[in-house]
C-alpha positions as CSV (number, residue, x, y, z in Angstrom):
1,M,58.5,-39.7,12.1
2,K,57.8,-38.6,16.0
3,K,58.0,-35.0,14.4
4,I,56.0,-35.6,11.7
5,T,53.3,-36.9,14.2
6,L,53.6,-34.0,16.5
7,V,53.2,-31.7,13.5
8,F,49.6,-33.6,12.5
9,L,48.4,-33.4,16.2
10,L,49.1,-29.5,16.7
11,I,47.3,-29.0,13.0
12,T,44.4,-31.2,13.9
13,A,43.9,-29.6,17.2
14,V,44.0,-26.3,15.4
15,F,41.2,-27.3,13.7
16,L,38.6,-28.6,15.5
17,Q,38.7,-25.7,17.8
18,P,35.5,-24.5,18.1
19,L,34.5,-21.5,16.1
20,N,33.1,-18.7,19.0
21,W,31.5,-16.8,16.1
22,P,28.3,-15.3,17.2
23,A,25.6,-17.3,15.6
24,D,23.7,-13.9,14.3
25,K,26.7,-12.4,12.8
26,I,27.1,-15.9,11.1
27,F,23.5,-15.8,9.6
28,A,23.5,-12.4,9.1
29,E,26.6,-12.8,7.1
30,E,24.9,-15.8,5.0
31,R,22.0,-14.2,4.7
32,G,23.5,-10.9,3.5
33,V,21.1,-8.9,5.2
34,E,21.4,-5.4,7.2
35,K,23.0,-6.8,10.0
36,Q,21.0,-4.1,12.3
37,P,18.1,-3.1,10.2
38,V,17.4,0.5,10.8
39,W,14.1,0.7,11.6
40,K,14.3,3.5,14.2
41,K,15.8,5.7,11.5
42,L,12.5,4.4,9.9
43,E,10.1,5.7,13.1
44,Q,12.2,8.8,12.7
45,I,11.4,9.7,8.9
46,F,7.7,8.4,9.1
47,N,7.6,10.4,12.6
48,R,5.6,7.2,14.3
49,K,6.1,3.7,15.7
50,G,6.2,0.8,13.9
51,T,5.6,-2.4,14.7
52,I,8.0,-5.2,14.3
53,Q,6.6,-9.3,13.5
54,N,9.7,-11.8,12.4
55,D,11.8,-9.6,10.6
56,V,9.1,-7.2,8.7
57,F,9.0,-3.6,10.2
58,K,5.4,-2.0,9.6
59,V,4.1,1.4,10.0
60,T,0.3,2.6,9.5
61,F,-1.2,5.8,8.1
62,P,-5.1,6.4,9.3
63,R,-7.1,8.6,7.5
64,T,-8.0,10.6,10.3
65,D,-8.6,13.9,8.4
66,L,-11.2,12.0,6.3
67,K,-14.7,11.9,6.7
68,V,-16.1,8.8,4.4
69,K,-19.7,7.5,4.9
70,V,-21.2,4.7,3.1
71,G,-24.7,5.1,3.4
72,E,-25.6,6.3,6.8
73,V,-22.6,4.6,8.2
74,M,-19.3,7.1,9.3
75,I,-16.1,4.8,8.4
76,E,-13.7,4.8,11.3
77,P,-9.8,5.1,9.9
78,G,-9.4,1.6,11.2
79,L,-12.4,-0.4,9.4
80,A,-10.8,0.6,5.7
81,L,-9.1,4.4,6.0
82,T,-5.6,3.3,6.9
83,G,-2.7,2.8,4.7
84,W,0.5,0.8,5.7
85,L,4.2,-0.1,4.6
86,A,6.0,-2.8,5.3
87,F,9.8,-3.4,5.0
88,K,11.5,-6.9,5.0
89,P,15.5,-7.1,4.7
90,H,16.1,-9.3,1.4
91,G,20.1,-9.9,0.8
92,N,22.1,-6.6,1.1
93,E,18.7,-4.6,0.2
94,T,15.3,-4.0,1.5
95,M,11.8,-5.0,-0.2
96,M,8.9,-2.4,0.5
97,M,5.1,-3.3,-0.1
98,G,2.4,-0.8,1.2
99,D,-1.0,0.2,0.3
100,L,-1.8,4.2,0.6
101,V,-5.3,5.2,0.9
102,L,-6.1,8.6,-1.0
103,L,-8.5,10.8,-2.7
104,E,-9.0,10.7,-6.1
105,T,-7.5,14.3,-6.5
106,E,-4.8,12.9,-4.9
107,L,-3.8,10.5,-7.1
108,P,-2.1,12.2,-9.9
109,P,0.8,14.3,-7.9
110,V,1.4,11.0,-5.0
111,I,1.7,8.4,-8.3
112,S,4.1,11.1,-10.3
113,E,5.9,11.4,-7.4
114,L,6.5,7.7,-6.7
115,S,7.0,6.6,-10.4
116,G,9.9,9.5,-10.4
117,S,11.4,8.4,-7.2
118,G,11.5,4.9,-8.7
119,I,8.9,3.2,-6.5
120,E,6.9,0.9,-8.2
121,I,2.6,1.3,-8.8
122,T,1.6,-2.3,-8.6
123,A,-2.0,-1.8,-8.3
124,L,-5.1,1.1,-7.8
125,H,-8.3,0.3,-7.5
126,N,-11.4,0.5,-5.2
127,H,-12.3,-1.3,-2.3
128,L,-15.5,0.1,-1.2
129,I,-18.2,0.7,-3.1
130,N,-21.0,4.1,-2.4
131,E,-19.0,5.8,0.0
132,M,-18.6,9.7,-0.4
133,P,-15.9,11.1,-1.1
134,R,-14.8,8.3,-3.3
135,V,-11.1,6.7,-1.8
136,M,-8.8,4.9,-4.1
137,Y,-6.1,2.5,-3.0
138,L,-2.2,2.9,-4.5
139,H,-0.5,-0.5,-3.7
140,V,3.5,0.2,-3.7
141,A,6.5,-1.9,-3.9
142,G,10.2,-0.8,-3.6
143,Y,13.8,-2.5,-3.5
144,G,16.4,-1.0,-2.2
145,E,18.1,0.9,0.8
146,S,15.2,1.1,3.5
147,T,15.6,5.0,4.5
148,K,15.9,5.6,0.9
149,L,12.6,3.7,0.2
150,A,11.1,5.3,3.1
151,E,11.9,9.1,1.9
152,N,10.7,8.5,-1.2
153,V,7.6,7.3,0.1
154,K,7.2,10.2,2.4
155,A,7.8,12.7,0.1
156,A,4.9,11.2,-2.4
157,L,2.4,11.2,1.0
158,A,3.0,15.0,1.5
159,K,1.7,15.4,-1.7
160,S,-1.4,14.0,-0.6
161,G,-3.4,15.3,3.0
162,T,-2.0,12.0,4.8
163,P,-1.3,13.2,8.7
164,L,2.2,12.8,9.0
165,T,2.4,14.1,12.6
166,P,2.4,11.4,15.4
167,P,-1.0,10.0,15.6
168,S,-2.1,9.1,18.8
169,S,-1.2,6.1,20.4
170,V,-3.8,5.5,22.8
171,Q,-6.0,3.3,22.1
172,Q,-9.6,3.2,23.4
173,P,-11.2,-0.2,25.6
174,S,-13.6,-1.9,23.6
175,S,-17.1,-0.8,24.2
176,F,-19.1,-3.5,22.4
177,D,-19.4,-7.3,23.4
178,W,-18.0,-9.0,20.6
179,S,-17.8,-12.2,22.2
180,K,-20.5,-13.9,20.5
181,V,-19.0,-12.7,17.0
182,E,-15.6,-14.2,18.2
183,A,-17.3,-17.4,19.0
184,I,-18.7,-18.1,15.4
185,M,-15.1,-16.6,13.8
186,G,-13.8,-19.6,15.9
187,Q,-10.9,-17.1,17.1
188,K,-10.1,-13.6,19.4
189,G,-9.9,-10.6,17.5
190,H,-8.5,-7.1,18.5
191,R,-10.6,-4.7,20.0
192,S,-10.2,-1.4,20.0
193,G,-12.9,1.1,20.9
194,N,-15.9,0.2,18.2
195,L,-14.0,-2.2,16.4
196,L,-12.9,-5.5,16.0
197,Q,-10.4,-6.9,14.0
198,F,-9.2,-10.5,12.4
199,N,-6.1,-11.3,10.4
200,I,-6.0,-14.6,8.5
201,S,-3.3,-16.4,7.4
202,R,-3.1,-18.3,4.3
203,A,-1.8,-21.9,4.8
204,E,0.6,-22.2,1.7
205,P,3.8,-20.1,1.6
206,I,3.6,-17.1,-0.7
207,T,6.2,-15.9,-2.8
208,E,7.5,-13.0,-5.1
209,N,10.8,-12.6,-6.8
210,H,12.0,-15.8,-4.7
211,M,11.1,-14.0,-1.3
212,V,8.6,-15.3,1.2
213,I,6.1,-12.6,1.7
214,T,4.9,-12.6,5.2
215,P,1.3,-12.1,6.5
216,S,1.9,-9.1,7.7
217,M,2.9,-7.5,4.2
218,G,-0.4,-8.1,3.0
219,V,-1.3,-11.4,2.5
220,A,-3.5,-12.1,4.9
221,S,-7.2,-11.6,5.2
222,P,-8.2,-8.4,6.8
223,I,-11.9,-8.9,8.2
224,N,-13.0,-5.9,10.4
225,F,-16.0,-5.4,12.2
226,Q,-17.6,-1.6,13.2
227,A,-20.5,-1.5,15.5
228,V,-23.2,1.4,15.0
229,G,-25.6,1.1,17.4
230,N,-26.7,-2.2,17.6
231,K,-25.5,-3.4,14.3
232,A,-22.1,-3.7,12.9
233,A,-20.4,-2.7,9.2
234,I,-17.7,-5.4,7.8
235,T,-15.5,-4.9,5.2
236,G,-11.8,-6.5,4.4
237,D,-10.5,-8.6,1.9
238,F,-10.0,-12.2,1.3
239,V,-6.8,-13.4,0.1
240,L,-7.7,-16.1,-2.6
241,L,-6.3,-18.8,-5.0
242,A,-8.1,-19.1,-8.3
243,N,-10.4,-21.6,-7.7
244,E,-11.6,-19.9,-4.2
245,V,-13.0,-17.1,-6.0
246,N,-16.2,-17.9,-7.0
247,P,-17.5,-20.4,-3.7
248,V,-16.2,-17.3,-2.0
249,I,-18.9,-15.2,-3.7
250,R,-21.3,-17.5,-3.5
251,A,-20.8,-17.7,0.1
252,L,-20.9,-14.0,0.6
253,T,-23.9,-13.0,-1.4
254,E,-25.8,-16.5,0.3
255,H,-25.6,-14.4,3.6
256,G,-26.2,-10.8,2.5
257,I,-22.6,-9.8,2.2
258,T,-21.8,-7.8,-1.2
259,V,-18.5,-8.0,-3.1
260,T,-17.3,-4.8,-3.9
261,A,-14.1,-5.6,-5.8
262,I,-12.0,-8.7,-7.0
263,H,-8.5,-7.6,-8.1
264,N,-4.2,-8.0,-7.9
265,H,-2.6,-6.2,-5.0
266,M,0.9,-7.5,-6.3
267,L,2.4,-8.2,-9.8
268,V,4.7,-11.5,-9.6
269,E,3.5,-13.0,-6.8
270,S,3.2,-16.8,-6.6
271,P,0.9,-18.5,-6.5
272,R,-1.3,-16.3,-8.2
273,L,-3.5,-14.2,-5.6
274,F,-7.2,-12.4,-5.9
275,F,-7.9,-10.0,-3.5
276,M,-11.9,-10.0,-2.9
277,H,-13.2,-7.2,-1.0
278,F,-16.7,-6.8,0.7
279,W,-19.1,-5.0,2.6
280,G,-22.0,-5.4,5.0
281,Y,-24.5,-3.8,7.5
282,D,-26.3,-5.8,9.6
283,D,-26.5,-7.5,12.2
284,P,-23.5,-8.4,14.0
285,E,-23.8,-12.2,14.3
286,K,-25.7,-12.9,11.0
287,L,-22.5,-11.6,9.2
288,A,-20.0,-13.1,11.2
289,R,-21.9,-16.5,10.2
290,G,-21.6,-15.3,6.1
291,L,-17.9,-14.3,6.9
292,K,-17.3,-17.8,8.6
293,A,-19.1,-19.5,5.9
294,A,-16.5,-17.9,3.2
295,L,-14.0,-18.6,5.3
296,E,-14.2,-21.9,5.2
297,K,-14.1,-22.3,1.2
298,T,-10.2,-21.0,1.4
299,N,-7.2,-22.9,2.3
300,H,-6.2,-20.6,5.7
301,L,-4.8,-21.3,8.7
302,K,-6.9,-22.9,11.3
303,K,-6.8,-21.5,15.0
Protein backbone atom coordinates (compact mmCIF):
# COMPACT_ATOMS: atom_id res chain seq x y z
CA MET A 1 0.00 0.00 0.00
CA LYS A 2 2.87 2.39 0.86
CA LYS A 3 4.42 1.77 -2.58
CA ILE A 4 1.12 2.52 -4.33
CA THR A 5 0.69 5.70 -2.29
CA LEU A 6 4.26 6.83 -3.12
CA VAL A 7 3.73 6.25 -6.86
CA PHE A 8 0.45 8.18 -6.76
CA LEU A 9 2.13 11.12 -5.04
CA LEU A 10 4.96 11.17 -7.61
CA ILE A 11 2.49 11.14 -10.53
CA THR A 12 0.43 13.91 -8.92
CA ALA A 13 3.52 16.06 -8.37
CA VAL A 14 4.55 15.72 -12.01
CA PHE A 15 1.14 16.70 -13.41
CA LEU A 16 0.70 19.61 -11.06
CA GLN A 17 3.95 21.27 -12.14
CA PRO A 18 3.32 24.59 -13.95
CA LEU A 19 3.64 24.44 -17.71
CA ASN A 20 6.25 27.01 -18.64
CA TRP A 21 5.13 27.44 -22.25
CA PRO A 22 5.30 31.01 -23.59
CA ALA A 23 1.82 32.52 -23.59
CA ASP A 24 2.27 33.94 -27.07
CA LYS A 25 3.20 30.49 -28.37
CA ILE A 26 0.15 28.94 -26.72
CA PHE A 27 -2.18 31.54 -28.22
CA ALA A 28 -0.49 31.33 -31.61
CA GLU A 29 -0.94 27.56 -31.64
CA GLU A 30 -4.53 27.97 -30.48
CA ARG A 31 -5.38 30.50 -33.17
CA GLY A 32 -3.26 28.80 -35.81
CA VAL A 33 -2.03 32.22 -37.01
CA GLU A 34 1.31 32.93 -38.61
CA LYS A 35 3.43 33.08 -35.44
CA GLN A 36 5.54 35.92 -36.80
CA PRO A 37 3.46 37.87 -39.33
CA VAL A 38 5.67 38.72 -42.28
CA TRP A 39 4.87 42.42 -42.27
CA LYS A 40 8.49 43.36 -43.00
CA LYS A 41 8.36 41.28 -46.16
CA LEU A 42 5.20 43.09 -47.21
CA GLU A 43 6.95 46.43 -46.71
CA GLN A 44 9.72 45.20 -48.98
CA ILE A 45 7.24 44.02 -51.61
CA PHE A 46 5.38 47.34 -51.62
CA ASN A 47 8.54 49.42 -51.22
CA ARG A 48 7.05 51.47 -48.37
CA LYS A 49 6.44 51.46 -44.65
CA GLY A 50 3.14 50.24 -43.29
CA THR A 51 1.34 50.75 -40.00
CA ILE A 52 0.25 48.13 -37.48
CA GLN A 53 -2.87 48.51 -35.36
CA ASN A 54 -3.73 45.55 -33.15
CA ASP A 55 -2.95 42.64 -35.49
CA VAL A 56 -3.73 44.48 -38.75
CA PHE A 57 -0.98 45.61 -41.12
CA LYS A 58 -1.97 48.47 -43.43
CA VAL A 59 -0.20 50.14 -46.33
CA THR A 60 -1.36 53.13 -48.38
CA PHE A 61 -0.94 54.24 -52.01
CA PRO A 62 -1.37 58.01 -52.49
CA ARG A 63 -2.08 58.93 -56.12
CA THR A 64 0.43 61.77 -56.11
CA ASP A 65 0.68 61.39 -59.89
CA LEU A 66 -2.89 62.63 -60.44
CA LYS A 67 -4.13 66.20 -60.72
CA VAL A 68 -7.84 65.96 -59.95
CA LYS A 69 -10.17 68.94 -59.53
CA VAL A 70 -13.74 69.32 -58.34
CA GLY A 71 -14.77 72.78 -59.46
CA GLU A 72 -12.03 75.12 -58.25
CA VAL A 73 -10.70 72.67 -55.65
CA MET A 74 -7.52 70.75 -56.45
CA ILE A 75 -7.91 67.47 -54.55
CA GLU A 76 -4.95 66.51 -52.38
CA PRO A 77 -4.16 62.77 -52.21
CA GLY A 78 -5.02 62.64 -48.52
CA LEU A 79 -8.50 64.05 -49.11
CA ALA A 80 -9.81 61.45 -51.56
CA LEU A 81 -7.05 59.93 -53.69
CA THR A 82 -5.26 57.42 -51.47
CA GLY A 83 -5.72 53.69 -51.91
CA TRP A 84 -4.97 51.17 -49.17
CA LEU A 85 -4.57 47.49 -48.37
CA ALA A 86 -5.02 45.86 -44.96
CA PHE A 87 -3.81 42.39 -43.92
CA LYS A 88 -5.00 40.42 -40.90
CA PRO A 89 -3.93 36.90 -39.82
CA HIS A 90 -6.83 34.46 -39.79
CA GLY A 91 -6.28 30.83 -38.97
CA ASN A 92 -3.18 29.61 -40.79
CA GLU A 93 -3.53 32.24 -43.50
CA THR A 94 -4.18 35.95 -43.96
CA MET A 95 -7.25 37.93 -44.93
CA MET A 96 -6.70 41.00 -47.11
CA MET A 97 -9.06 43.86 -47.89
CA GLY A 98 -8.44 47.09 -49.75
CA ASP A 99 -9.53 50.00 -51.90
CA LEU A 100 -7.59 51.01 -55.03
CA VAL A 101 -7.85 54.47 -56.61
CA LEU A 102 -7.84 54.24 -60.40
CA LEU A 103 -8.57 56.17 -63.56
CA GLU A 104 -11.26 54.69 -65.80
CA THR A 105 -8.66 53.74 -68.41
CA GLU A 106 -6.70 51.79 -65.76
CA LEU A 107 -9.63 49.60 -64.72
CA PRO A 108 -9.56 46.88 -67.43
CA PRO A 109 -5.88 45.87 -67.06
CA VAL A 110 -5.95 46.08 -63.26
CA ILE A 111 -9.16 44.05 -62.93
CA SER A 112 -7.86 41.46 -65.39
CA GLU A 113 -4.63 41.04 -63.41
CA LEU A 114 -6.44 40.79 -60.09
CA SER A 115 -9.04 38.33 -61.34
CA GLY A 116 -6.41 36.16 -62.98
CA SER A 117 -4.50 35.85 -59.71
CA GLY A 118 -7.55 34.94 -57.62
CA ILE A 119 -8.08 38.31 -55.92
CA GLU A 120 -11.79 39.02 -55.45
CA ILE A 121 -13.45 42.22 -56.66
CA THR A 122 -16.07 43.24 -54.09
CA ALA A 123 -17.14 46.65 -55.43
CA LEU A 124 -16.43 49.21 -58.16
CA HIS A 125 -17.86 52.71 -58.10
CA ASN A 126 -17.39 56.44 -57.72
CA HIS A 127 -16.84 58.29 -54.46
CA LEU A 128 -16.81 61.82 -55.90
CA ILE A 129 -18.95 63.52 -58.55
CA ASN A 130 -17.98 66.13 -61.14
CA GLU A 131 -14.27 65.45 -60.67
CA MET A 132 -11.88 65.85 -63.59
CA PRO A 133 -10.43 63.47 -64.61
CA ARG A 134 -12.91 60.77 -63.60
CA VAL A 135 -11.70 58.59 -60.70
CA MET A 136 -13.03 55.16 -59.74
CA TYR A 137 -12.58 53.10 -56.58
CA LEU A 138 -11.98 49.35 -56.79
CA HIS A 139 -12.55 47.35 -53.60
CA VAL A 140 -10.69 44.05 -53.33
CA ALA A 141 -10.41 41.08 -50.97
CA GLY A 142 -8.23 38.01 -50.77
CA TYR A 143 -7.48 35.06 -48.54
CA GLY A 144 -4.26 33.07 -48.47
CA GLU A 145 -0.54 33.46 -47.90
CA SER A 146 0.24 37.10 -47.13
CA THR A 147 3.27 37.61 -49.39
CA LYS A 148 1.50 35.96 -52.33
CA LEU A 149 -1.51 38.23 -51.87
CA ALA A 150 0.80 41.26 -51.73
CA GLU A 151 2.71 40.25 -54.84
CA ASN A 152 -0.51 39.71 -56.77
CA VAL A 153 -1.92 43.13 -55.88
CA LYS A 154 1.41 44.83 -56.61
CA ALA A 155 1.44 43.23 -60.07
CA ALA A 156 -2.07 44.64 -60.65
CA LEU A 157 -1.10 48.11 -59.42
CA ALA A 158 1.84 48.05 -61.83
CA LYS A 159 -0.75 48.05 -64.64
CA SER A 160 -1.81 51.52 -63.47
CA GLY A 161 0.01 54.76 -62.90
CA THR A 162 -0.03 54.28 -59.11
CA PRO A 163 3.42 55.36 -57.81
CA LEU A 164 5.23 52.29 -56.45
CA THR A 165 8.38 54.09 -55.37
CA PRO A 166 8.66 54.98 -51.65
CA PRO A 167 6.42 57.98 -50.88
CA SER A 168 7.77 60.92 -48.95
CA SER A 169 7.52 60.18 -45.23
CA VAL A 170 7.82 63.82 -44.21
CA GLN A 171 4.49 65.13 -42.90
CA GLN A 172 3.99 68.86 -43.11
CA PRO A 173 2.84 70.64 -39.96
CA SER A 174 -0.75 71.82 -39.99
CA SER A 175 -1.04 75.24 -41.59
CA PHE A 176 -4.71 75.90 -40.71
CA ASP A 177 -6.45 76.48 -37.38
CA TRP A 178 -8.84 73.54 -37.04
CA SER A 179 -9.58 74.01 -33.34
CA LYS A 180 -13.19 75.20 -33.85
CA VAL A 181 -13.91 72.33 -36.22
CA GLU A 182 -12.51 69.82 -33.71
CA ALA A 183 -14.61 71.38 -30.96
CA ILE A 184 -17.78 70.98 -33.05
CA MET A 185 -16.88 67.38 -33.98
CA GLY A 186 -16.17 66.62 -30.32
CA GLN A 187 -12.79 65.03 -30.92
CA LYS A 188 -9.29 65.69 -32.14
CA GLY A 189 -8.43 64.88 -35.73
CA HIS A 190 -5.15 64.07 -37.43
CA ARG A 191 -3.58 67.24 -38.84
CA SER A 192 -1.16 67.31 -41.77
CA GLY A 193 -0.56 70.31 -44.00
CA ASN A 194 -3.93 71.47 -45.35
CA LEU A 195 -5.72 68.36 -44.10
CA LEU A 196 -7.71 67.41 -41.02
CA GLN A 197 -8.78 63.76 -40.85
CA PHE A 198 -11.15 61.86 -38.55
CA ASN A 199 -11.71 58.10 -38.45
CA ILE A 200 -14.85 57.23 -36.50
CA SER A 201 -15.64 53.64 -35.54
CA ARG A 202 -19.05 52.03 -35.22
CA ALA A 203 -20.10 50.75 -31.79
CA GLU A 204 -21.14 47.24 -32.82
CA PRO A 205 -18.76 44.50 -34.05
CA ILE A 206 -18.61 43.88 -37.81
CA THR A 207 -17.81 40.40 -39.10
CA GLU A 208 -17.20 38.77 -42.45
CA ASN A 209 -16.84 35.01 -42.89
CA HIS A 210 -17.00 34.69 -39.09
CA MET A 211 -14.01 37.01 -38.62
CA VAL A 212 -14.20 40.35 -36.82
CA ILE A 213 -13.37 43.19 -39.21
CA THR A 214 -11.52 45.92 -37.32
CA PRO A 215 -12.08 49.62 -38.07
CA SER A 216 -8.72 49.93 -39.85
CA MET A 217 -9.91 47.41 -42.45
CA GLY A 218 -12.44 49.84 -43.88
CA VAL A 219 -15.44 49.73 -41.54
CA ALA A 220 -14.83 53.05 -39.79
CA SER A 221 -16.14 56.34 -41.18
CA PRO A 222 -13.34 58.50 -42.61
CA ILE A 223 -14.17 62.22 -42.60
CA ASN A 224 -11.62 64.48 -44.29
CA PHE A 225 -11.29 68.27 -44.45
CA GLN A 226 -8.98 70.14 -46.83
CA ALA A 227 -8.36 73.85 -46.27
CA VAL A 228 -8.81 75.97 -49.40
CA GLY A 229 -8.20 79.59 -48.48
CA ASN A 230 -10.78 80.46 -45.82
CA LYS A 231 -13.05 77.62 -46.92
CA ALA A 232 -12.80 73.84 -46.65
CA ALA A 233 -13.60 70.95 -48.93
CA ILE A 234 -14.90 67.81 -47.23
CA THR A 235 -15.34 64.24 -48.36
CA GLY A 236 -15.36 60.74 -46.91
CA ASP A 237 -18.04 58.20 -46.17
CA PHE A 238 -20.42 57.21 -43.42
CA VAL A 239 -20.58 53.48 -42.63
CA LEU A 240 -24.27 52.83 -42.00
CA LEU A 241 -26.93 50.28 -41.23
CA ALA A 242 -29.98 50.30 -43.48
CA ASN A 243 -32.18 52.19 -41.01
CA GLU A 244 -29.57 54.96 -40.72
CA VAL A 245 -29.27 55.75 -44.43
CA ASN A 246 -32.14 58.18 -44.89
CA PRO A 247 -31.78 60.01 -41.55
CA VAL A 248 -28.14 60.69 -42.47
CA ILE A 249 -29.12 61.87 -45.97
CA ARG A 250 -31.56 64.34 -44.44
CA ALA A 251 -29.01 65.62 -41.92
CA LEU A 252 -26.39 66.18 -44.61
CA THR A 253 -28.65 67.83 -47.18
CA GLU A 254 -30.20 70.13 -44.56
CA HIS A 255 -26.67 71.48 -43.98
CA GLY A 256 -25.79 71.90 -47.65
CA ILE A 257 -23.64 68.77 -47.95
CA THR A 258 -24.08 66.72 -51.14
CA VAL A 259 -24.49 62.93 -51.06
CA THR A 260 -22.35 61.59 -53.91
CA ALA A 261 -22.76 57.80 -53.64
CA ILE A 262 -24.46 55.05 -51.60
CA HIS A 263 -23.27 51.48 -52.09
CA ASN A 264 -21.59 48.38 -50.65
CA HIS A 265 -17.85 47.86 -50.22
CA MET A 266 -17.95 44.20 -49.12
CA LEU A 267 -20.00 41.15 -50.08
CA VAL A 268 -20.89 39.07 -47.00
CA GLU A 269 -20.39 41.32 -43.99
CA SER A 270 -22.67 41.17 -40.97
CA PRO A 271 -24.56 43.30 -40.20
CA ARG A 272 -25.14 44.53 -43.74
CA LEU A 273 -23.43 47.89 -44.28
CA PHE A 274 -24.02 50.79 -46.63
CA PHE A 275 -21.32 53.35 -47.40
CA MET A 276 -22.53 56.89 -48.01
CA HIS A 277 -20.04 59.27 -49.62
CA PHE A 278 -20.40 63.03 -49.50
CA TRP A 279 -18.92 66.31 -50.70
CA GLY A 280 -19.05 69.86 -49.38
CA TYR A 281 -17.20 73.10 -50.02
CA ASP A 282 -18.04 75.91 -47.62
CA ASP A 283 -17.18 77.49 -44.29
CA PRO A 284 -15.35 74.81 -42.23
CA GLU A 285 -17.46 75.30 -39.10
CA LYS A 286 -20.73 75.14 -41.03
CA LEU A 287 -19.62 71.90 -42.66
CA ALA A 288 -18.54 70.48 -39.30
CA ARG A 289 -22.00 71.17 -37.84
CA GLY A 290 -23.59 69.25 -40.71
CA LEU A 291 -21.24 66.30 -40.30
CA LYS A 292 -21.83 66.25 -36.55
CA ALA A 293 -25.59 66.27 -37.08
CA ALA A 294 -25.23 63.30 -39.44
CA LEU A 295 -23.00 61.41 -37.01
CA GLU A 296 -25.64 61.76 -34.32
CA LYS A 297 -27.96 59.64 -36.50
CA THR A 298 -25.52 56.70 -36.36
CA ASN A 299 -24.43 54.15 -33.79
CA HIS A 300 -20.83 55.33 -33.60
CA LEU A 301 -18.39 55.15 -30.72
CA LYS A 302 -18.55 58.30 -28.63
CA LYS A 303 -15.26 59.82 -27.52
